[in-house]
C-alpha positions in Angstrom: -8.0 2.5 -20.7 -5.9 0.9 -17.9 -4.5 -2.4 -18.2 -2.3 -2.9 -14.9 -3.1 -1.1 -11.9 -0.9 -0.8 -8.8 -3.7 -1.3 -5.5 -1.1 -0.7 -2.1 -2.9 -2.1 1.1 -1.7 -1.5 4.8 -4.3 -3.6 5.9 -6.1 -0.9 7.6 -9.6 -0.7 7.5 -9.7 2.5 5.6 -7.6 0.8 2.8 -10.4 -2.0 3.4 -12.8 0.3 2.1 -11.0 1.2 -1.0 -11.2 -2.8 -2.0 -14.7 -2.8 -3.7 -14.1 0.4 -6.1 -10.6 -0.7 -6.6 -11.8 -3.9 -8.0 -15.0 -2.6 -10.0 -13.0 -0.3 -11.6 -10.5 -2.8 -12.8 -13.0 -4.8 -14.2 -14.6 -2.1 -15.8 -11.4 -1.7 -17.7 -10.4 -5.3 -18.3 -7.3 -4.4 -16.2 -5.1 -7.0 -14.2 -4.8 -5.5 -10.5 -1.2 -5.9 -8.3 -2.1 -6.2 -4.9 0.7 -4.6 -2.9 1.6 -4.6 0.6 5.0 -2.8 1.8 5.9 -3.8 5.6 7.8 -1.1 7.1 10.5 -2.2 9.6 10.5 -0.6 13.1 13.2 2.8 12.5 16.6 2.4 13.0 18.4 5.1 15.8 21.6 6.5 14.3 24.1 7.4 16.7 27.6 8.5 15.2 29.7 5.7 14.4 27.0 3.1 15.2 23.5 2.3 13.8 20.8 0.1 16.0 17.1 -0.8 15.8 14.6 -0.7 18.9 14.0 -4.4 20.1 10.1 -4.5 18.7 8.7 -7.6 20.8 6.2 -8.5 18.2 8.3 -8.9 15.6 10.9 -12.0 14.5 12.8 -10.0 11.9 11.7 -9.8 8.0 10.2 -13.2 8.3 7.1 -11.4 10.4 7.0 -8.3 8.6 5.9 -10.2 5.3 3.6 -12.5 6.8 2.1 -9.7 8.0 2.1 -8.1 4.7 0.7 -11.0 3.3 -2.3 -11.4 5.9 -2.6 -7.7 4.6 -3.1 -8.7 0.9 -5.8 -11.7 1.7 -9.2 -9.9 1.8 -7.8 -8.1 -1.9 -6.8 -11.2 -3.6 -10.2 -12.9 -2.4 -12.3 -10.2 -4.1 -10.6 -10.1 -7.3 -10.5 -13.6 -7.4 -14.5 -13.7 -6.5 -15.1 -10.5 -9.2 -12.8 -12.4 -11.9 -10.3 -9.5 -12.2 -6.7 -11.3 -12.6 -4.7 -10.7 -9.6 -0.8 -10.8 -8.7 0.3 -9.9 -4.8 3.1 -8.4 -4.2 4.8 -8.3 -0.3 8.1 -6.8 1.0 9.8 -4.9 3.4 10.9 -1.9 3.0 11.9 1.6 5.3 9.6 4.0 3.0 6.7 2.6 1.9 5.7 5.5 -0.8 9.2 4.6 -2.2 8.1 1.3 -2.7 4.8 1.8 -4.1 6.5 3.8 -6.4 8.7 1.9 -7.6 6.8 -1.1 -7.7 4.3 0.7 -10.1 7.3 1.4 -12.7 8.6 -2.5 -12.2 5.5 -3.9 -13.2 3.9 -1.4 -15.9 1.4 -0.1 -14.3 -0.4 2.4 -15.6 -2.5 4.0 -12.5 -2.2 3.2 -9.1 -5.5 3.4 -6.7 -5.1 4.1 -3.0 -6.9 4.8 -0.2 -6.0 7.9 2.1 -6.8 8.1 6.1 -7.5 12.1 5.6 -5.3 13.1 8.5 -5.0 16.2 9.4 -2.9 18.6 11.8 -0.5 16.9 14.4 -2.1 13.4 13.6 -0.9 13.9 10.2 2.8 15.4 11.0 3.2 12.0 13.4 1.7 9.5 11.2 2.9 11.0 8.0 1.3 10.4 4.8 2.1 7.6 2.7 -0.7 8.7 0.0 0.8 12.2 -0.3 4.2 11.1 -1.1 3.0 8.9 -3.4 1.4 12.0 -5.3 4.6 13.7 -5.0 6.9 11.2 -6.8 5.0 9.1 -8.7 4.9 9.2 -12.6 2.3 7.0 -12.9 -1.4 8.6 -12.2 -2.8 8.3 -8.8 -6.5 7.7 -8.3 -7.2 8.8 -4.4 -10.3 7.3 -2.8 -11.3 9.1 0.4 -14.4 7.1 2.2 -16.3 9.9 3.7 -16.7 10.9 7.1 -19.5 10.0 9.2 -21.4 12.9 10.2 
């Protein structure tokens, strides 16, 4: 039986599709949900002897990133509240979201991670990366992957 379930979200439509099943599962287990959103700062360019980041006209530093991360959690937290599933929201800024997910699962003593996957393939997967795959490879906590059905 699971007692504490980490549900990370990036605010995407795919992640939103996993909210209902994750809450349903948590309710069936009488578990609490740790809702996590990790804001990823813009990548830094490294030049020998110097490090700098490309300016992002849409970001005002960590405050803006954290505000976006909080907004990403709103639907998950509201749905958990409506289903009467205990839920704690966690937001953070981290350059590698998969590491933050794995670390949060450990820090919060979660016994399961439920996360969605975009199911990217080919060049799109190489370019965009796969946070779910990275979590699967690095987590000592079991991971349940929700993959929405593609339209035929």
